[in-house]
N, C-alpha and C positions, 0 to 999 in steps of 0.2 A: 315410820311413825315417830322415831326418836327426833329426827330433824324437825318434823312438824311441831312437836311439843317444845323443843329447845328454842326454836325461833318464833314460836307462837304464830304460825302461819294462818291457822283458822281464825284467830282473833283479829288478825290484820287483813283478812279477806284475800289471801294470796295462796299460791300453790308452788310446789317445788319446780315444776316446769316453767312457770312464769318467772320465778326468781332466777332460774338458769338463763333464760333468754335475756332478762334484765342485766344480769352480771356480764353476759357476753356482749350485750349492746354497750354497756359502760366501757368495757375493756377495749372494744374495737374503736370506739370514739376517741379514747384517750391514749391509744397505743402509740400515737405520734411521739409521745414523751420519751419513748424508748430510744429513739434516734435523735430527736431534736435536743434533748437535754445534754447528752454527751457531746453533741456537735457544738453547742454553745460553750460548754466547759473546755472544749478543745482550744478555744481562743484564749483561755487562761493558762494554757500549757499542760493541761491534764490529758493523758492518753485516752483516745476515743473508746477503745474496746473495754478496758477496765472501768471507765466511767459509765459505760452502758450497763455492764454487769451490776455496778453499784446502784444505778437507777432502778433496775428491775428488782433487785433484792429489797431495796427500800420500799418500793411500791408493794411488793408481796407482803412484807412483814407488817407494814402499816395498815394495809387493807384487810389482811387476815385478822389483825387485832381489832379493827373496827367491826368486823363481822362477828367474831366469837365473843369479844368482851363487851363492846358497846351495843352490839346487835342492831346496827344501823346500816342502811343500804348505801353508804358513802365510801367511795374509793379514795385512797390516799396515794400521793406520789409527789416527787419533787416539784416545787412551784415554778411556773414560768414567771418571769419578772425578777424574782430573787436570783435565779441563775444568771440572768443578763447583768444584774447589778454587780454580782461577784466577778463575772468574767470581764466585763467592759469597764466598770468603774473601780472596784476594789483592786483588781490586778492590772487592768489596762491603763487607768488614769492615775490612781494613787500609788501604783507600783508595789503593793504588798504581794506576798506570795500566796499561791493557791492553798498551800499548807496552812497558812494563817487563817485564810477564809474558811477552811474546813473546821478549824478550831472554833471560829466564831459561830458556825452553825451548831456545833456540839454544845457550846456554852448557852446558846439560845434555847436549845432543847432542854438543858438542865434547868434553866430559869422557868421554862414552861412547866416542867414537872413540879417545881417548887410552888409556883403560884396556883397551879391547878389543885394540888394536894391541900393547899391552904384554903381552897374554895374561892380564891380571889377572882379567877376567870369566870366561874359560874355566877358570882355576884355581879360582875360587870355585865355579863350577857343578859341577865335578868333586869338590869337597870336600864337597858336600852328601850326607849319608847316604841310603841307599835308602829308609828309612822316611819321610823328609821328602819325597822325590820322589814316593812313593806318595800322601802327604798332599796334595801340590799337585794331582795328577790328580783325586783324589776330591773335594777342596775345590772345584776348578773345576767338576766335574760337578754337585755340589749347588748351587753358585752359579748355574750355567746353568739348572738345573731351577727354582730359586727365582725367577729372572728370568722364566722362561717362565710359571710359575703366576701371577705377578703381572701380567704383560702380558696374560694371558688373562682376568684378572678372577676367577680361581678362588681366589686368595688376596689379601686386601686389608688395608689398615691397620685395626687393631682399636681397642679402647678402653683406658683406663687399667687396667692389670693384665693385659691380653691384647693384646700388641702387634700380632698379626695374627689374622685370622679368615677363615672361608670367605666367598667372594664371593656375589654374586647368581647362582645357577645358572639362574635363569629368564631372565637376560639373553641375547639372541640371540648376542652376541659370545662369551659363555662357552660356550654350547651349540655354537657353531661350533668353538671350540677343542677341546672334548671330542670332537667328530666328527673333527677333524683328527688328534687323538692316536690314535683308534681306526683311522682310515684308514691312518695311518703304520705302526702296528703290524701291521695286516692285510697291507699290502704288504711289510713286512720279513719277516714269517713266510713269505711266498711268495717271498722272496729277490729282490724287485724292487729293483735297485740305485738307481733314481731315486725311491725311496719318499719321501724327504724333500721333494724338489722337486715331485713330483706332488701331494703333500698341500698344500704351500704355495700352488700355483697353483689347485688345486681349491677350497680354502677362500676364496681371494681372489675367485674367480669367484662363489661362492655369496654372499659378503658383498656383492658388487655387486648380485646379483639380489634378495637379501632386504632391501636397503636399509640394511644395517648399515654399509656404507662407500660413499660417493659415488664413482663412477668419475671419473677425472681429466677436467677440462674440456678439457685439451689434453695430448697425449702427448709432444710434442716442443717444446723451447724453446731459445733461445740461452743459453749459460752467462753468468752475471753477470760483470762485470769484476772482476779481481783487484786493481785499482789501489789502492783505499782501505786495504788491509791488507798489500800486498806491500812487503817491506823497511821496515816501519814500526817495527821493534824499537828500543827506547831502551837502548842498551848503556851509556851513561854513567850513566843513572839506576840501572840494574840492578847496577852495580859498587859501589854505596854500601854501607857497613857495615850499615845498617838493613835492606837488602834481602837480605843474605846468608842468613838463615834460610829465606827463600822459595826461593832457588835450591837450598839443601840439601834442603829438603822435596820439591821437584819431582824432584830427582835421585834421592833414595832411593826415592820412590814408583814412578817409572818403572823404576829399576834392578831392584827386587825383582819388580815386576809382570812385566816382560819375561822375566827369568830363570825365574821359576816357571811362567809360561805356556809358554815354550819346552820346558821339561822335561816338563810335563804333557801337552802336545800330542804330543811325540815318543814318550812312553810309550804314548799312545793309538793312535798310528799305527804302533807297533812298529818305530820307527826307532832305538832305543837298542841299545847293545852289551851284552855279557854282564855288565858292571858297572853297567848302568843309565844310562850316559852317552850323550848325543847326539854322535856323531862330528862333528868339525870344527864344534863349536858356535860358534866365533868367527865363522864366515861369516854365519849368521843374526843374530848379535849386531851385526856390522858393518852389516847391512841396517837394523836398527832404529835404530842410531846415525845412519846417513845419513838415515833418515826423520824422526827427531826434529830433526836439524839443519835439514833442508829445511822442516819444519813451522814453525819459528820464523821462517824467511825468508819463507815463503809467506803466513803469517798465521793459524796455528792452533796447537793445543796438542800436547803430547808424544805421540809415536806409537810403536807397537810391535806385536808379534805379538798377534793377536786370538783370544780364546777361542772365538769363533764358527767359527774354522777347523775346530773339531772336527766341525761338521756336514758339511763337505766330506770330511773324513777318514772319517767314518762312511758317506759315500756312495761310498767306494772310492778317494779321492784319496791318492796315495802319493808323487808326484814333484813337482818344481818346476813341471811343466806345469800342475798345478792352480792354482798361484799366478799363473802367466802368464795363464791364462784369466780368473781373478778380476780381475786388473789391467786387462785389456781391457774387462771389463764396467764397471769403475769409470770408465774413460775414456769409454765410451759414455754413462755416467750424466750426464755434463756436459750432454747434450742430452735425456735422458729423465727428468730429476729429477721432473717432475710425476707421472709414472706410478709411479715407485718410492715416492714419498711417499704414494701411494694404497694401497699394499699394507698391509692392516690388521695390527695386532699379533696378533690372534687367529689369523692365518694362519701367522705365524712362531713363535708361542709353542709349539705342539706339538713342533716340531723341536727347540727348546731343551730341552724336558722329556725327550724321547726320548734325545737325545745325552747329557744329564746322567745319565740312567739307565745308559747304556752305559759312562760313565766311572767308575762305581762299582766295576767289576770288580777293579781292583788291590787293593782293600781286603783281599781274601783272602790277599794275600802279606805283610800286616803282622803282625809278631810281637807279639801281644797279651800274651804271657807275659813280655816284657821291658818293664817300665813306663818305663824310661829312653828307650825308642824309641817306645812307643805313646802315652804322655802328650803329648809335644811334637807328635806327629802329630795327636792328637785336638784339641789347642789350635788347631793350624793349620786343620784342617778346619772346626771349628765357627765360628771367628772369621772365616774367609774368607767364610762364608755369612751369619752373623748380624750382622756389622757392615756387610754389603753393600760390602765393600772387600777386594779380593784382597791388596793391599799390607799392610794392617793385619794380616790373618791370617798372612801369611808372616813378617813381621817378629816378630810375637808368637811364632810357632813357633820361630824362630831363638833368641830370648831364652829361651824355655821349655826348649829343648834344652840350652843351657848350664847353666841353673839346675838342672835335674833331674840332669844328669850330675855336677855338683858336689855336690849334696845326697847322691847315691848313692856318692860317693867314687870315681867312675869318670871323672874329668876327663881322665885320660891318653888316653881313647878319642876325645877331641874333636880333630879335625884343625885345623891352623893356619887354614885357610880358614873353618871354622865359628866359631872364636874371633873372627875379624874380622867375620863376618856378625852374630854375636851382639852384639858391641860396637857395630856400626853400628846395629843394631835398637834397642838400649837408648838410644843417642844420639837416634835418631828419636823415641822415645816421651818422652824427658826434655825435649828442647829444641825439637822441630819440630812434632810432631803436635798439632793442636788440634781 
C-alpha cells in the first residue's frame, strides 16, 4: 500500500506488477550498455572491468534517483555517442588523457546542477514549440528502429553510393530477429503486457539452442574493482584553455540529448500537460545532473535519460516505480554481468523496432501546412536518424527553426528560450562539432 501511495499508482492507472515488468523490460533492452560502454572506453586506455563497474553504478544511482525523487519511469545510464566522442576523438585524435575527459564529464555535471537549480533548463524546455517536441519523439522512434534493424543484421553498411543495404536474411540471427518481431506483434495484438519481455527471453533461449549465441560459461561473478578509475579525474588539466572546446562540446551534446529525450519519452508516456510540457521537469533534470557528476567521479562518461526507457513505457510503465525496479536490476547486474552479456542483439532488436514504430504516432499532430513549423521538425527527425546522433539532429533543428522563422519574416514568434537554443546550436556547429 505504501508503494501504491508514494508512486501514485492508482492515479496513473498502473499496478506494482505492471511496473515490475516494465522495469525489467527497460533493463533487459538497455543492458547492452553494461558491456558496450566499457568496451568503447577501453579504446581510450581505461581498464574494462573497472569501467564496467563504474557504468553499472552510475546507471543504478541515476535511475534510482529518477524513480524516488523525480518519480518518472525513465532509466539513466552513460550515453552512447558521448562515450565514442571521448574515446575516439578526445583521446584518440586530440591526444588528451582519459583522466582529463573524466574531469570534463564532472564539470559538465556541475554546470547541469547550476543551470537546473537556477531553473534555466526548465525555462528552455518549456520554450520549445510543440512541433519540435513532436519531432523529438518521432526522431527518437526512427532512431530506435534504425538501431534495431542494424543490430538484427537486417540493415547493414552498404557500398559507395548506397550507404546502407539489406542484410543477409539467411543468417540465423536475422531470422531470429524477424521471428522476434512477429512474436512481439502477435502478443501485443492479444494485449499481452509482457510482450516485449517474453519476446526477448524467447529469442535468447532459441539463440542458445540453435547455436547462434553461446550460453554464458558462468552466470554469477564478483564485480571488478572500481579502484583504477575511481576519482581519477584530472581537474587541473581539464581547466586549461586548450581543453575548453572539449568541455563545451560534451556539455552541449549531453544538454540537448537529455532535454530532447525527456520530452520525447514524456510525450510517449502521456505524462505531459495540455501545453505539451513535462510537469516539474527540473526534477528529472536534477537526476541526470547528479548522474553525470557521479559518472565523472566513478570513472565513466556523461549520463542521462535513456531512449530505451520507451520499451518499459510501452510495456505499461508510468510511475517512478518502473525506474526503481530498473535500478535494482542494474545493481544485481554487478554479479550477473556474464549472463547479461550473453543476451544476443537479435533478441533485443525487435523490441527497439516495435517501440520505434509506436513512437511515430505523434507525427499526425504536426501541422504540415505551416512550413515554418514542419521544415525544422523534418530537419530534426531526419538528422537525428541519418547522422546516428540525437544531439546533432536536435541542434540542427533548433538552428533551422530560427532560420526558417527569420526567412519567413515571422521572427517575432520565436521565444527567448528558442533564440538562446538556436544560438547555442550555431555555436556548437561552428566551433565545437567535428
